[in-house]
C-alpha positions in Angstrom: 3.2 -10.7 -7.8 2.0 -8.3 -10.2 2.0 -5.7 -7.1 5.8 -6.8 -6.0 6.9 -7.2 -9.5 5.5 -3.1 -10.6 7.0 -2.6 -6.7 10.3 -3.5 -8.2 10.0 -2.0 -11.4 9.2 1.6 -10.1 11.7 1.7 -7.7 14.6 0.4 -10.1 13.2 3.5 -12.2 13.5 6.0 -9.3 16.7 4.5 -8.2 18.3 4.8 -12.3 16.8 8.9 -11.8 17.6 9.6 -8.4 21.8 8.1 -9.3 21.5 10.3 -12.1 20.3 13.5 -10.7 23.2 12.7 -7.7 25.8 12.1 -10.2 28.7 14.2 -10.8 31.8 15.8 -8.3 28.8 16.9 -5.5 27.6 12.9 -5.5 31.5 11.6 -4.8 31.4 14.7 -2.1 28.6 13.5 -0.3 29.0 9.4 -0.8 30.2 9.7 3.0 27.5 10.9 4.4 25.2 8.9 2.2 26.7 6.1 3.7 26.7 7.1 7.2 23.4 7.8 7.0 22.0 4.5 5.5 24.2 2.6 8.0 22.3 4.3 10.7 19.0 3.5 9.5 20.2 0.0 9.6 21.3 -0.2 12.7 18.3 1.7 14.2 15.4 -0.6 12.6 17.4 -3.4 13.6 16.9 -2.7 17.3 13.2 -3.0 18.2 12.6 -0.5 21.3 11.6 -2.4 24.4 8.3 -2.8 25.6 7.2 -1.0 22.6 7.9 -3.5 20.0 9.2 -0.6 18.0 12.0 0.5 15.8 13.2 3.8 14.9 13.7 4.6 11.5 15.4 7.4 11.0 13.7 7.7 7.4 12.6 12.0 8.4 16.3 12.2 9.6 17.8 11.0 6.6 15.3 12.5 4.1 16.4 16.2 5.9 19.6 15.5 5.5 20.2 14.0 2.2 17.6 15.2 -0.1 15.1 13.1 -2.0 17.4 11.7 -5.0 19.8 10.5 -2.3 17.4 9.8 0.1 15.5 7.8 -2.7 19.3 5.7 -3.1 19.5 5.4 0.7 16.0 3.8 1.2 16.5 1.2 -1.7 20.1 0.2 0.2 18.8 -0.1 3.5 15.8 -2.3 2.7 17.6 -4.5 0.6 20.7 -4.8 3.0 18.1 -5.5 5.9 16.4 -8.1 3.6 19.3 -9.5 3.0 19.8 -10.5 6.7 16.4 -11.4 7.4 14.9 -8.8 8.7 12.3 -8.3 5.7 10.9 -10.3 2.7 13.4 -10.1 -0.2 10.3 -9.6 -2.8 9.0 -6.7 -1.5 12.1 -4.9 -1.4 11.0 -2.3 -3.8 7.9 -1.9 -2.0 9.2 -1.4 0.9 11.4 1.3 -1.0 8.7 2.9 -2.1 7.1 3.5 1.9 10.4 4.3 2.9 11.2 6.4 0.0 7.8 8.7 0.5 8.5 9.2 4.4 12.1 11.0 3.4 10.5 12.8 0.9 7.6 14.4 2.7 10.2 14.6 5.5 12.4 16.8 3.1 9.5 19.0 2.0 7.7 19.6 5.1 11.0 20.0 7.0 11.4 22.9 4.4 8.6 24.4 4.6 8.0 24.5 8.5 12.0 25.3 9.1 10.8 29.2 8.0 8.3 29.2 10.9 9.6 27.3 13.7 13.3 26.5 14.9 14.9 23.8 13.3 14.0 20.8 16.5 10.5 21.5 16.3 10.3 21.7 12.5 12.5 17.9 12.2 9.4 16.9 15.0 6.7 18.2 13.3 8.2 16.8 9.8 8.8 13.6 10.9 5.6 13.1 12.7 3.6 13.8 9.5 6.2 11.7 7.0 5.6 8.8 9.1 2.0 8.9 8.5 2.8 10.1 4.6 4.5 6.4 4.9 1.8 5.1 7.0 -0.9 6.0 4.1 1.3 4.5 1.4 1.9 1.5 3.0 -1.8 1.2 3.5 -2.8 1.8 -0.2 -0.4 -1.0 -1.3 -1.6 -3.4 1.3 -4.9 -2.4 -0.3 -4.2 -3.0 -3.9 -3.5 -6.7 -2.9 -6.8 -7.1 -1.7 -8.9 -9.7 -3.2 -12.0 -7.5 -3.0 -12.7 -3.7 -2.4 -12.1 -3.2 1.1 -11.1 -6.8 2.7 -7.9 -8.4 3.1 -6.9 -11.6 2.1 -4.5 -12.9 4.8 -4.5 -16.7 4.5 -5.9 -19.5 2.4 -8.5 -20.9 5.3 -10.4 -24.0 4.1 -13.4 -25.4 5.3 -11.5 -28.2 6.0 -8.2 -26.8 6.8 -9.8 -24.8 9.8 -11.4 -28.0 11.1 -7.8 -29.4 11.4 -6.6 -26.8 13.1 -9.0 -27.0 15.7 -8.5 -30.5 15.8 -4.8 -30.5 16.8 -4.9 -27.0 18.6 -8.3 -26.7 20.0 -11.1 -23.9 19.7 -13.9 -23.7 17.5 -13.3 -24.5 13.6 -16.0 -21.9 12.3 -14.2 -19.7 14.6 -10.9 -20.2 13.0 -12.0 -19.9 9.5 -13.6 -16.2 10.5 -9.7 -14.9 10.2 -9.7 -15.7 6.5 -10.6 -12.1 5.6 -10.0 -8.8 7.3 -11.5 -5.7 7.1 -9.2 -3.1 5.2 -11.0 -0.1 7.1 -10.0 -2.1 10.5 -6.3 -2.7 9.1 -5.8 1.2 8.5 -7.1 1.9 11.8 -4.5 -0.6 13.8 -1.9 0.8 11.6 -2.7 4.2 12.6 -3.8 3.4 16.0 -0.9 1.2 16.8 2.0 4.1 15.3 0.8 6.4 16.8 2.8 6.2 19.4 5.6 5.4 16.8 5.2 8.1 14.7 5.6 10.4 18.6 8.8 8.8 19.3 10.3 9.0 15.9 9.3 12.6 15.8 11.2 13.1 19.1 14.2 11.1 18.1 14.4 13.3 14.8 13.9 16.5 16.7 16.8 16.3 18.6 19.2 14.8 16.1 17.9 18.1 13.5 18.5 20.2 16.8 22.4 19.1 17.6 22.9 19.0 13.7 21.8 22.5 13.5 24.4 23.5 16.4 27.4 21.3 15.5 27.1 21.4 11.3 24.3 23.8 10.5 24.7 22.7 6.4 23.1 19.2 7.0 20.2 20.7 7.8 20.0 24.0 6.5 16.8 23.9 3.8 17.7 26.6 1.3 20.7 24.2 1.1 19.1 20.9 1.0 16.9 22.3 -1.7 19.3 22.9 -4.2 21.3 19.6 -3.7 18.1 18.0 -5.2 
């Protein structure tokens, strides 16, 4: 409980700070862009990509277009609405916001650096890939904080009696059922990175295409200098 309460508290502080930074006439002018970007994120996160069982987040695109302040607000809005429709736990809205928000801020900063060296599409793709890695690192770190002991994840409160009952109902070895009570944090991280790598490539490709299109039809959306001025 302390972890998700802490995540909710940190997120609340960040949202308040972001709202104060983004307030004023510029915020009112960019509010439709914030709403549209958040809506696209909600739709993309609600549709799994078959058969990879993965959904495009568009967090990197949102971070590049909105910047850190509006990006944090968008991340909170998206996670809250998705939680309310059953896409994720309501108690971890704060933690999920920190993960997605970290991806947005990382994508914004990385795109600003890479844009000086690469074309918009390549800079956007590279920024998205690296930002997804940052988000995965934040998620692994948060999960690690919830570990009952260093290096281990407590997946379920499996007792010997519960394992024997499970084996009696579903077959199998009770001792084998009890083995899954703990999982190495290192193995968990390897699974997240290994399985997520394909998703990061997909996110990078989609981000690169969107950034390329935006640079052609609306350059101000992805112009690094302008985005930096509108923190």
